[in-house]
Structure formats: C-alpha cells, structure tokens
C-alpha positions as CSV (number, residue, x, y, z in Angstrom):
1,M,49.9,23.0,-27.2
2,K,49.8,26.1,-29.4
3,S,49.3,29.6,-27.9
4,T,45.6,30.2,-27.0
5,I,43.6,33.1,-25.6
6,V,40.1,32.9,-24.3
7,I,38.0,36.0,-25.1
8,Y,34.8,37.0,-23.2
9,G,32.4,39.9,-23.4
10,H,32.7,42.4,-20.7
11,E,29.0,42.7,-20.0
12,S,28.3,39.1,-19.2
13,E,29.4,37.6,-15.9
14,L,28.4,34.2,-17.1
15,T,30.7,34.3,-20.2
16,K,33.5,35.8,-18.1
17,A,33.2,33.0,-15.6
18,D,33.1,30.4,-18.3
19,A,36.1,32.0,-20.1
20,K,38.2,32.0,-16.9
21,H,37.2,28.3,-16.2
22,I,38.2,27.3,-19.7
23,A,41.4,29.2,-19.6
24,Y,42.4,27.7,-16.3
25,H,42.0,24.2,-17.6
26,I,43.8,24.7,-20.9
27,G,46.6,27.0,-19.5
28,A,45.5,30.1,-21.4
29,Q,45.0,33.7,-20.7
30,T,41.7,35.6,-20.9
31,T,40.9,39.1,-22.3
32,C,37.9,41.0,-23.7
33,P,37.5,42.1,-27.3
34,R,38.5,45.6,-26.5
35,H,42.0,44.5,-25.6
36,I,42.7,42.6,-28.9
37,D,45.6,44.3,-30.7
38,D,48.0,43.6,-33.5
39,A,50.7,42.4,-31.2
40,M,48.4,39.9,-29.5
41,L,47.2,38.7,-32.9
42,S,50.7,38.1,-34.1
43,N,51.6,36.0,-31.0
44,V,48.5,33.9,-30.5
45,E,47.4,31.0,-32.8
46,N,44.1,29.9,-31.2
47,F,41.2,32.0,-30.0
48,I,38.2,30.7,-28.1
49,L,35.4,33.2,-28.2
50,C,33.0,32.9,-25.2
51,L,29.8,34.3,-26.6
52,P,26.7,35.0,-24.7
53,S,23.6,32.8,-25.4
54,F,21.3,34.6,-27.8
55,A,18.6,35.0,-25.2
56,A,20.9,36.7,-22.7
57,E,20.4,40.3,-21.7
58,K,22.7,42.6,-23.7
59,A,23.8,39.7,-25.9
60,E,23.4,41.7,-29.1
61,N,25.8,44.3,-27.8
62,E,28.5,41.7,-27.1
63,W,28.0,40.0,-30.4
64,R,28.4,43.3,-32.2
65,E,31.6,44.0,-30.2
66,Y,33.1,40.7,-31.4
67,I,32.1,41.4,-35.0
68,S,33.5,44.9,-35.0
69,T,36.7,43.8,-33.3
70,F,37.6,41.2,-35.9
71,R,36.2,43.0,-39.0
72,N,39.5,44.9,-39.7
73,K,42.0,42.6,-38.1
74,N,44.6,40.4,-39.8
75,I,43.6,37.0,-38.6
76,K,44.6,35.0,-41.6
77,G,45.5,31.5,-40.6
78,K,44.4,31.9,-37.0
79,Y,42.1,29.3,-35.5
80,F,38.8,30.1,-33.7
81,I,36.5,28.1,-31.5
82,L,33.1,29.7,-30.9
83,Y,31.7,28.8,-27.4
84,I,28.1,29.5,-26.6
85,P,26.9,28.3,-23.2
86,S,23.5,27.3,-24.4
87,G,20.8,28.2,-26.8
88,S,20.0,28.0,-30.4
89,P,22.5,28.6,-33.2
90,S,19.9,30.3,-35.3
91,S,20.8,33.9,-34.6
92,P,21.7,36.0,-37.7
93,M,24.6,37.4,-35.7
94,L,26.3,34.0,-35.5
95,G,26.2,33.9,-39.3
96,E,27.6,37.4,-39.5
97,L,30.4,36.6,-37.1
98,R,31.3,33.5,-39.0
99,F,31.3,35.5,-42.2
100,V,33.6,38.2,-40.8
101,L,36.1,35.6,-39.5
102,S,36.1,33.7,-42.7
103,Q,36.5,36.8,-44.8
104,R,39.5,37.9,-42.8
105,G,41.1,34.5,-43.3
106,A,40.4,32.8,-40.0
107,R,39.7,29.1,-39.7
108,I,36.8,28.1,-37.5
109,L,37.8,24.9,-35.8
110,S,34.5,24.4,-34.1
111,Q,31.3,26.0,-33.3
112,I,30.2,24.4,-30.2
113,I,27.1,25.3,-28.3
114,R,27.3,23.5,-25.0
115,P,24.2,21.3,-24.7
116,Q,22.5,21.5,-21.3
117,H,23.5,17.9,-20.5
118,Y,27.2,18.7,-21.0
119,T,29.3,20.2,-18.2
120,I,31.8,22.8,-19.1
121,D,34.5,20.3,-18.2
122,E,33.1,17.9,-20.8
123,W,33.1,20.7,-23.4
124,I,36.8,21.5,-22.6
125,S,37.7,17.8,-23.0
126,A,35.9,17.8,-26.4
127,V,37.8,20.8,-27.8
128,S,41.2,20.4,-26.2
129,P,42.6,18.1,-28.9
130,S,41.9,20.9,-31.4
131,L,44.2,23.3,-29.6
C-alpha cells in the first residue's frame, strides 16, 4: 500500500471522527489542512480529504481552507480521494476544489459521497483497492 494521509477540517467533529476511523482501518495518519507542508507532500502519495457535507455548519469555511491549502502546493502526480459523509455534490465549492487540484497536477481517484445506506466501513472497503 502506498503512503496515505487522511485530512480533516478542524471545525467539524464529524469529519474528524470519520477521518480517524478511515485512517485506523487503512493504516494511515491524520492531519488538518493547516499542517500540510512541502515535506509531507513529498513523502505522501495518496490523500483522502474528509470534507464536511454541504449543509453542515461552517462547511464553507472548511472547504475554503482546503482550496487555499492546495492552491499553491506542488501536488503534481499525487492522488486524491474526496470523502463527503452525505449530501449533494452540487456545491460550487466542490467544483472549485476539483479545479484547483487538477490545475496543480493532482489526480482525483474518486469523489465519493457516502450514501446514507452505506456504512463508513463499506465506503473504506470500496476505496481501499485504489490506495
């Protein structure tokens, strides 16, 4: 398995809990966008971004933090999985984040919004082969 880090927004306890659960099951570490630095980017191949659902309180702040974190980083050839616990993928911020990642050379392996009928463990099983 390639090196993977799971990133969560610091304002959402739900995304933090999901990130820690995902990291535990795939043997990865967790961090928040504020701690992403060039050394980490050079040593990690896969990133799972645990994003708040669009309806969550303060979700826009967290989405903006992800966008600003990766806007000026060298992530060419890095792989990203976008995890959203539930909700609709229609937010313009999702498009903006995808655009920033693509413009910086990242490869988005998967954009998976966990359907209500999926457990987090089923989601982990679905994405694990991509790591």
